[in-house]
Structure formats: C-alpha cells, structure tokens
N, C-alpha and C positions, 0 to 999 in steps of 0.2 A: 504492500500499501503503498510507504514511502514515499519508495521508488518511482510511484505511478505520480505522488504527487512534483515530486524533485520536477520528472519529465516535463509536466502540465505550465509549471512555475516557468521550466527555459525555454516553454515555448511562446508561453505567455508576454517573456524580455523578449523574443528573438522577433514578435512579431510587433512589439510596442515602439519599437525605435524607426528607424526610416522602411517604408517598405523594399528600397531599392539597398542593394549591394553595391559597395565601394568596390571604386576603380585600382583592378587588379594592378598589381607590381608588373605583367609582362605588358600590359598596356601602357602602362606609365613610361617601359621603356621601348616602347616602338612609336606610341603617338609624338611622332618630331615636328609637328606644327606648335607653335607659341602665339597669343592672342596676344599686342600691347593696343598703343592708348595712337597709334599711325594707321591711317586709309592705304589700304596697298594699290598699286596700278591696273589691276584688274578694269576700270573705266578706259583703260587705251584698249585695252584686249575688243570685250563685248558690253554689249548693252545692256545694266541690270537696272534699269526701272521697270521692271517684272520676275516671273519667274519662266521658269527651261520647263521642258517638257521632251520626251518622248515615250514610245510602245512599244512593245515586244511584238516581233513579226512573228508569227506561230504560221502552222501549215494545217488544214482541212483534208486529209485524205477520204478521195473517192472509193477507193479502191489501194488496193496493195503499188500498186504502179502509177497511179494521177491523183493529184493533189493542187490544192491552188494557196495560195499564200496569204494569210488575213493579219490585219490589226488586234493584240488584245484588248478588250474593251476598256481593260483601264491601266490611265496613264501611269509612268513614275512622275511624276512634280520635283523639281529643287529650285533653292533660291543659293544669290552669292550678293554675300555683303559687302561692300567696299571695307570694311573691318577685318574681313579673313574670314569670317565665320562662313559657315556651309551648312544650308538645312535639304535634308532629303526624305522622301515617303511621307506626305500628307496629302489630303483628299478634300475636294470643296463637298456642300451640301450637295442631298440629292435633285435637281432640275437646275442647278447652276448651268448656265452656258458664258460660254468666253468671252463677248460683251457686257454681259454684267458681273465678270470678275475682274475686265478688263475698269470698269467703273468704279468698284469695289472689291478689292481682295478679303480686304478683312471681314467682310459682310459677307462672302460667299466664302468664307475656307473654315472649315470645320475646327472649333475649338474644344477644348478641354477642360475644366473647372478654370472658365477665363485666360486659359493659355491657349499658347498658337499648339496644335497637337499636332507634332513633325513625328516622325519613328526616328529618324537620326539626325544627331547634330553631328558635324566637326570642323575642321579647319582645313582650308585649302592655301595653297602657296606656287605661285606660278614660277613654271620654267619656260624662256622662250616662247613659244606661241600654244603653250600647252597647260592645263590648267591642275595639279595635283592635287586628290581629295582623301584627308583621311578621314572616315566619320564612325559610328558606333552606336547602337542604340542604348537605350537607361533601361540596363536589367533590374530584375523585381530580383529578392533575393531567390527563387527556383527559378529562374528565366537566365537559360545562357549567353552571353556577350556574343552579339553582333561587328566583327572592328573587320571592317574592308578598306582598301586602299584603290580610288579608278583616276586614271588619266586623261583628261578629255580634251582632246585638240582642238583648237579654235579654227574653223574650215571660215567663217564673217564674221561680222561683229555679231550678227543673230541665231549662227548654228554652231553645233560643236556635234564633236563625233569621239563618243567614246571607245580609245586605243587599247588599253590596260584595265585588269580587272582582275584583283588576287585579294583571297583570306592573310589576316595579320596573324593568327592567334597561332599556339602551335599545335592544340586539339586539334582545331581546326583539318588543319593541314595532316595533319597525323590518321586525321579522318576520310579527309578527301583526297590527301596529294595534293604536290603542287601546279595544283589545277590552275588552265591561266584562262579558262572562261571562254575561250576563242570563239565556240560554237555562240554562246550568249551574246559575243559582241555583236558577231555578224547575222544576228538575228534582234539587233536594237536596230529602230527607225533613226533617223537624222535627230538630235536634240535643238529642239528649236526653241526661240525665245516669241514671249507671249507677255506682250504690253501689259502692265497693272498698274491700278494706280491701290495707295494707301498700304501698301506693305506692311507687314508684323516688325516690331524692332527684333532684332538678332538676339534678347535676354535669352538665355536659355542656362539649363542644371550645368552645361559643361563650362560654363565661365564664370563658377563659382567654385570654381576648382583652383586655389592659388598656384601651385605646381606648373600648371598654363602658361601662365601669364613669365613675358621675359621680364617683366620689371612688379617687387611687388606692389609699391605703390598704384600702380595701375590697376593693379587688381581691388587693392583697397578704396580707394576713387571708384571702382564699376561695384564695391560692395555698397559704398554708404549711399551710390546714387539710389541703386537698388531698394533701397531700405527708406530712402526718401519717396520714391515713387510709391512704392508698397501701403504708404502712410496717405499720403494721399488720396487712393482709394476710397 
C-alpha cells in the first residue's frame, strides 16, 4: 500500500510541473543557431510580408502501371521573421480563403489559448542564396522530440525550393538511418510566397531559453518585454 501511495505521489508531482519536458542535452549541442536583437538580411533575398506555402505531390493509382499526380489537400505553411525566427506547421480556420488570409492573417489562423498555434519553432541562418532552418516541436513529457534541419534554395523573391532535409537526433538516425529524404523532397511543390497582413509576433517558447541567445542581456530584455506585454492584457 505504501509503495502505491509513493507511486501516486510521484505521478502527481510529475504532472503538477510544466507539461513540457526540458530541452535535451543533445538538442542543445546540435541546435547551432542563436537569437539576438539584430535583424537578419533575409529581406534582401525574399519577401517576408506574408507566409510561405507548399504541398506534397502524391500519386493516385488507377492500376499497377497507371497513375496521376495530385497535390495533398493539406498545405505546409511557414513563416520567416526578420529576427531569425522560423515558424512552421500552422493551419487556418476552416473556410478561410487566400483573400481573407491576405487581408487579416491573425483573424484566420488558428490560435491555442490566445497563442499562435505553431507545430514547430526554430532558427534560420543564411548561406549565400540558401536559407538553413533548424526547428523542433514543443514536446510534452510523453511525446518524443522532432528535431529537423532543412535547406531552402531561393529561386526568386517569392519562391523557394527545399534541397535538403534531415533528422538531427541520434535516436531517429538509429531508427531511420541517415535518410536524406530525396523522394520526399522530389515530391514537394515549390514553396511559394503568400502575401498577408497582420502577422503574429515571433514571440515563442523557444525564445525563453536563455542558452539560445548570443547575448544574455538581449534575453533579459526579451523576457522583460514579454512580462510587460502579458500585464497589459
């Protein structure tokens, strides 16, 4: 009976804390980007006054030898902010169309508890005409981390092409091998710019991690501004 009580008590303590698990040592070692107070030069390469969208191109087979290519009905959406922040995997409310989203992004995108509901947050860096992104999910205590790196080549100011995709965690590499995702990349449509007004701020849980900032004073300033904004609400 005593052991049972101890187990229950440990379970309560476990769930009374944050529902999210702390970022692992491995992620800290492999997440190479850092936030700072400066703006990137991404606007010299692409338009960021909106979001980017692509589709996975699948195949519908008539028989073993005949098929037609179709676009997945669910798009992949992403945002690049001028401070180096990346947001990926977010969705719009049912019934929203491109025109409505263009006029008011915030009104049409899905929010969760008054926060921009994003599947993955990350940091990007620029290498010539290529945008290199590392991103991860906010993993719950019973949910595994998803930690990826993707490279997007800039074709023009409104079009990107994914040229590289890889998992970064050892457990995933052990499970899936050093998969280069060539087939998945080949089946992605071009990533096209979609103009939109009233974009959400780039504030996110990832930016609350002090170790992810180049300068601690910038992190302190960010956290202070975050607290002030919360008080105003």
